[in-house]
C-alpha positions as CSV (number, residue, x, y, z in Angstrom):
1,S,-11.3,-29.7,-22.8
2,F,-8.9,-32.1,-24.6
3,A,-8.8,-34.5,-27.6
4,D,-9.3,-31.6,-30.0
5,G,-12.2,-30.3,-27.9
6,K,-14.1,-33.5,-28.1
7,K,-13.7,-34.5,-24.4
8,V,-13.8,-32.8,-21.0
9,C,-12.0,-34.0,-17.9
10,V,-13.3,-33.2,-14.4
11,F,-11.4,-33.7,-11.2
12,G,-12.7,-32.6,-7.8
13,G,-15.8,-31.0,-6.6
14,D,-18.5,-32.0,-4.2
15,I,-21.5,-34.3,-4.4
16,P,-24.4,-34.1,-1.9
17,T,-24.1,-36.8,0.7
18,S,-27.6,-37.9,0.0
19,E,-26.7,-39.1,-3.5
20,E,-25.3,-42.5,-4.3
21,E,-22.4,-41.1,-6.2
22,Y,-21.1,-39.6,-3.0
23,E,-19.6,-43.0,-2.0
24,R,-17.0,-42.5,-4.7
25,I,-15.5,-39.5,-2.9
26,Q,-16.4,-40.2,0.7
27,D,-12.7,-41.1,1.4
28,R,-11.0,-38.3,-0.4
29,T,-7.6,-39.8,-0.1
30,C,-8.5,-42.8,-2.2
31,C,-10.1,-41.2,-5.3
32,S,-7.9,-42.6,-8.1
33,F,-10.2,-41.6,-10.9
34,V,-11.5,-38.7,-13.0
35,Y,-14.7,-38.0,-14.8
36,V,-14.6,-37.7,-18.6
37,L,-17.4,-36.3,-20.7
38,E,-17.7,-37.3,-24.4
39,L,-19.1,-34.2,-26.0
40,T,-20.2,-36.0,-29.2
41,T,-22.4,-38.4,-27.3
42,C,-23.0,-36.4,-24.1
43,T,-22.0,-39.4,-22.0
44,W,-20.0,-39.5,-18.7
45,S,-17.4,-42.1,-17.7
46,A,-15.3,-42.6,-14.5
47,I,-11.7,-43.3,-15.7
48,R,-9.3,-45.0,-13.3
49,T,-5.9,-43.2,-12.9
50,R,-2.4,-44.4,-12.0
51,G,0.4,-42.9,-10.0
52,L,0.5,-40.7,-6.9
53,A,-2.9,-39.0,-7.2
54,P,-3.8,-35.9,-5.2
55,D,-6.6,-36.0,-2.6
56,W,-10.0,-35.1,-4.0
57,R,-10.4,-31.4,-3.9
58,S,-13.0,-28.6,-3.6
59,F,-12.7,-24.9,-4.5
60,H,-9.4,-25.8,-6.3
61,A,-8.0,-25.3,-9.8
62,A,-8.1,-27.9,-12.6
63,V,-6.9,-26.7,-16.0
64,S,-6.4,-28.8,-19.1
65,H,-3.9,-27.8,-21.8
66,T,-1.9,-29.1,-24.8
67,S,1.8,-29.0,-24.1
68,F,4.1,-27.0,-26.4
69,L,6.8,-29.6,-25.9
70,D,5.3,-32.9,-26.9
71,G,1.8,-31.9,-28.1
72,K,0.1,-34.1,-25.5
73,D,-2.9,-33.2,-23.4
74,Y,-2.6,-32.7,-19.7
75,L,-4.7,-31.8,-16.7
76,I,-3.1,-29.6,-14.0
77,T,-4.6,-29.3,-10.5
78,F,-3.6,-27.7,-7.2
79,G,-4.9,-25.8,-4.1
80,G,-8.4,-25.8,-2.7
81,S,-9.7,-27.9,0.2
82,S,-9.2,-31.6,0.8
83,E,-12.4,-31.8,2.9
84,H,-16.1,-32.1,1.9
85,C,-17.3,-28.5,1.7
86,E,-20.7,-26.8,1.6
87,P,-21.1,-24.1,-1.1
88,L,-20.6,-21.1,1.2
89,A,-18.2,-22.8,3.7
90,G,-14.6,-24.0,3.6
91,G,-12.4,-26.7,4.9
92,H,-8.8,-27.9,5.5
93,L,-6.5,-26.2,3.1
94,A,-4.6,-28.4,0.7
95,D,-1.2,-27.1,-0.4
96,M,-0.4,-25.6,-3.8
97,R,1.8,-28.4,-5.0
98,G,1.0,-29.0,-8.7
99,Y,-0.2,-32.4,-10.0
100,Q,-0.2,-33.2,-13.6
101,L,-2.4,-35.9,-15.2
102,D,-1.4,-37.3,-18.6
103,L,-4.8,-37.5,-20.5
104,H,-3.5,-40.2,-22.8
105,D,-2.5,-42.9,-20.2
106,F,-4.2,-41.2,-17.2
107,K,-1.0,-41.3,-15.0
108,W,-0.4,-38.7,-12.4
109,Q,2.9,-36.8,-11.9
110,M,3.6,-34.8,-8.7
111,G,5.4,-31.5,-8.8
112,P,8.2,-30.3,-6.4
113,A,7.3,-29.1,-2.9
114,E,9.7,-26.2,-2.8
115,D,8.7,-22.5,-2.9
116,L,5.0,-23.1,-2.8
117,P,2.7,-20.1,-2.5
118,A,0.4,-19.9,0.5
119,P,-2.5,-22.4,0.4
120,R,-5.9,-21.0,-0.7
121,L,-9.2,-21.7,-2.2
122,R,-11.7,-19.8,-4.5
123,F,-8.9,-18.3,-6.5
124,G,-8.6,-17.4,-10.2
125,V,-6.4,-19.1,-12.8
126,A,-5.5,-18.1,-16.4
127,R,-3.2,-19.6,-19.0
128,W,-0.3,-17.4,-20.0
129,G,2.1,-19.1,-22.5
130,R,3.8,-22.0,-20.7
131,H,2.5,-20.8,-17.3
132,L,-0.6,-20.6,-15.3
133,L,-1.2,-17.3,-13.5
134,V,-2.9,-17.6,-10.1
135,H,-4.5,-14.6,-8.4
136,G,-6.7,-13.9,-5.4
137,G,-8.5,-16.4,-3.2
138,H,-8.4,-16.7,0.5
139,G,-7.1,-19.1,3.2
140,N,-5.1,-18.0,6.2
141,G,-5.5,-14.4,5.1
142,L,-6.3,-12.7,1.8
143,H,-4.1,-13.0,-1.3
144,Q,-3.7,-10.1,-3.8
145,S,-0.3,-11.2,-5.3
146,V,0.0,-13.0,-8.6
147,T,2.1,-16.2,-8.8
148,R,2.8,-18.4,-11.8
149,L,3.1,-22.2,-12.2
150,N,5.4,-23.5,-15.0
151,L,3.3,-26.1,-16.9
152,H,6.4,-28.1,-17.9
153,T,8.3,-28.2,-14.6
154,L,5.4,-27.7,-12.1
155,K,7.6,-25.1,-10.3
156,W,6.3,-21.9,-8.9
157,G,7.6,-18.4,-9.4
158,R,6.6,-14.7,-8.8
159,L,5.6,-12.0,-11.2
160,K,6.4,-8.3,-10.9
161,F,4.0,-5.5,-12.0
162,T,4.3,-1.8,-12.6
163,N,1.2,-1.0,-10.6
164,A,-0.2,-2.1,-7.3
165,P,-3.8,-3.5,-7.0
166,P,-6.4,-1.3,-5.2
167,P,-6.7,-2.4,-1.5
168,L,-9.4,-4.8,-0.5
169,G,-11.9,-4.1,2.3
170,A,-12.1,-6.3,5.4
171,S,-13.1,-9.9,4.8
172,A,-13.1,-9.4,1.0
173,F,-11.3,-11.5,-1.5
174,E,-10.9,-11.7,-5.3
175,T,-12.0,-14.7,-7.3
176,G,-11.7,-13.7,-10.9
177,A,-9.1,-15.2,-13.3
178,P,-6.3,-12.8,-14.3
179,Q,-7.1,-13.3,-18.0
180,A,-5.0,-10.8,-20.1
181,G,-4.0,-9.0,-16.9
182,I,-7.6,-8.1,-16.0
183,V,-9.4,-9.3,-12.8
184,V,-13.1,-8.8,-12.4
185,G,-15.2,-9.3,-9.3
186,G,-14.8,-10.8,-5.9
187,A,-16.8,-11.3,-2.8
188,Q,-17.0,-9.9,0.8
189,Q,-18.3,-11.6,3.9
190,T,-20.7,-9.3,5.7
191,V,-23.1,-9.7,8.7
192,L,-25.9,-10.1,6.1
193,G,-24.0,-12.7,4.2
194,P,-21.7,-12.7,1.1
195,R,-21.7,-9.6,-1.1
196,I,-20.5,-9.5,-4.7
197,L,-17.9,-6.9,-5.3
198,Q,-18.2,-4.5,-8.3
199,R,-14.5,-4.4,-9.0
200,L,-12.1,-4.1,-12.0
201,V,-8.4,-4.5,-11.5
202,V,-5.8,-4.1,-14.4
203,L,-2.3,-5.5,-13.8
204,R,0.6,-4.5,-16.1
205,L,3.6,-6.8,-16.2
206,R,6.9,-5.1,-15.6
207,D,9.3,-5.1,-18.6
208,H,12.6,-6.3,-17.3
209,L,14.5,-4.8,-20.2
210,V,13.4,-1.3,-19.3
211,E,15.1,-0.2,-16.1
212,E,12.7,2.6,-15.2
213,D,9.6,0.6,-16.2
214,G,7.0,0.8,-13.4
215,A,8.1,4.2,-12.0
216,L,4.5,5.4,-11.9
217,A,3.2,8.5,-10.1
218,P,1.3,7.6,-6.8
219,E,-2.0,8.6,-8.3
220,E,-1.4,6.3,-11.3
221,S,-0.8,3.2,-9.2
222,H,-4.4,2.1,-9.3
223,I,-8.0,3.3,-10.0
224,A,-10.2,3.4,-6.9
225,T,-13.2,1.1,-7.1
226,G,-15.3,1.9,-4.0
227,D,-14.6,-1.5,-2.3
228,D,-11.6,-0.4,-0.3
229,E,-11.7,1.3,3.1
230,R,-11.2,4.9,2.0
231,G,-13.8,7.5,3.0
232,E,-16.5,9.0,0.8
233,A,-14.6,12.3,0.7
234,D,-11.6,10.6,-0.9
235,M,-13.9,8.9,-3.4
236,A,-15.5,12.2,-4.3
237,M,-12.1,13.8,-4.9
238,T,-10.9,11.0,-7.2
239,E,-11.6,11.5,-10.9
240,V,-11.4,9.2,-13.9
241,R,-11.0,10.3,-17.5
242,L,-13.3,9.1,-20.3
243,Q,-13.0,9.4,-24.0
244,I,-16.2,10.2,-25.9
245,Q,-17.1,11.0,-29.4
246,T,-19.3,14.0,-30.2
247,A,-22.0,14.2,-32.9
248,G,-19.4,15.9,-35.2
249,G,-17.1,12.9,-34.9
250,Q,-14.5,14.6,-32.7
251,R,-13.0,12.7,-29.8
252,R,-12.9,14.5,-26.4
253,V,-11.5,13.5,-23.0
254,V,-13.7,14.5,-20.0
255,S,-13.2,14.0,-16.2
256,I,-15.9,12.9,-13.8
257,P,-15.8,11.8,-10.1
258,V,-15.2,8.0,-9.8
259,S,-18.1,7.9,-7.3
260,M,-20.5,9.0,-10.0
261,L,-19.0,6.5,-12.4
262,A,-19.4,3.7,-9.9
263,T,-23.0,4.6,-9.1
264,L,-24.1,5.0,-12.7
265,G,-22.0,2.2,-14.0
266,S,-23.9,-0.4,-11.9
267,D,-27.0,0.3,-14.0
268,Q,-26.9,0.0,-17.7
269,A,-29.5,2.7,-18.2
270,G,-27.6,5.0,-15.9
271,A,-24.3,4.4,-17.8
272,T,-26.0,5.1,-21.2
273,G,-27.6,8.3,-19.9
274,L,-24.3,9.5,-18.5
275,L,-22.7,9.0,-21.9
276,R,-25.5,10.9,-23.7
277,L,-25.3,13.7,-21.2
278,L,-21.5,14.1,-21.7
279,Q,-21.9,14.0,-25.5
280,A,-24.6,16.7,-25.3
281,V,-22.5,18.9,-23.1
282,E,-19.6,18.7,-25.6
283,D,-21.8,19.3,-28.6
284,N,-23.3,22.4,-26.9
285,A,-19.7,23.6,-26.2
286,D,-18.8,23.2,-29.8
287,D,-21.9,25.2,-30.9
288,A,-21.2,28.0,-28.3
289,D,-17.5,28.3,-29.2
290,P,-17.0,27.6,-32.9
291,G,-13.3,28.6,-32.7
292,P,-11.3,30.7,-35.1
293,R,-12.6,30.9,-38.6
294,P,-10.4,31.0,-41.7
295,A,-9.9,34.4,-43.3
296,P,-12.0,35.1,-46.4
297,C,-10.3,34.6,-49.7
298,P,-9.3,37.9,-51.4
299,A,-11.4,39.0,-54.3
300,P,-9.8,38.3,-57.7
């Protein structure tokens, strides 16, 4: 949104060929306009733009923000496909060059073409200070690295993390935005069609002021999720630690196989039952082993 949250700007996306509005985007190289929604009146307008506009896109990124430098509202867009796409299909990959639209005079500015990341579509984007973080997606291969786009210069850069993401299975890709360093979900193409991944990835930025930051033990580099290509035996041997609170208010850390957590965690009732079971076990352990008792006070 922009204009203090009163308007929304939309660039890109597909329209069914059977609809009259499709004529606007039939030639995707000549789409010098954006859609603007007035939230106070719930009315749409097609606003003409100036400058070197990008081709109309599908499965791309389009993010509005208020600049820290001049306080003006801008729309940033990049990536995706420059062809008309069906929902579960793809098309010709557009490059990742950033385009910036001034939402006051609706004039486009094109970013530099150097050091662009690999083109992709269906990727995640999140605002991080004066940068946009880009993660995941797919194109000519899968992408698990995180790159950043400077919102002021429209230049690309890389980020370094202390941990590595868990490996992805064949034909799988991640789509979630790296909001606060956490990526949720993804998809995998199978013979039966697309399958949604139950996946949680936490990325920790490396502190460049600490020389040894990121020197993690191999078992700490990531938590298995069940969507990689390791065998069931490895999954059964991998454990995760959970912190629970007993009925007496004490906090305990227990370990369970990650395969059990993945199975029960997919069902809310199963996850709740698991938590109650662990709490009951710890409560019984407290009753069976009360621990050392204080010595009685001497008689006066």
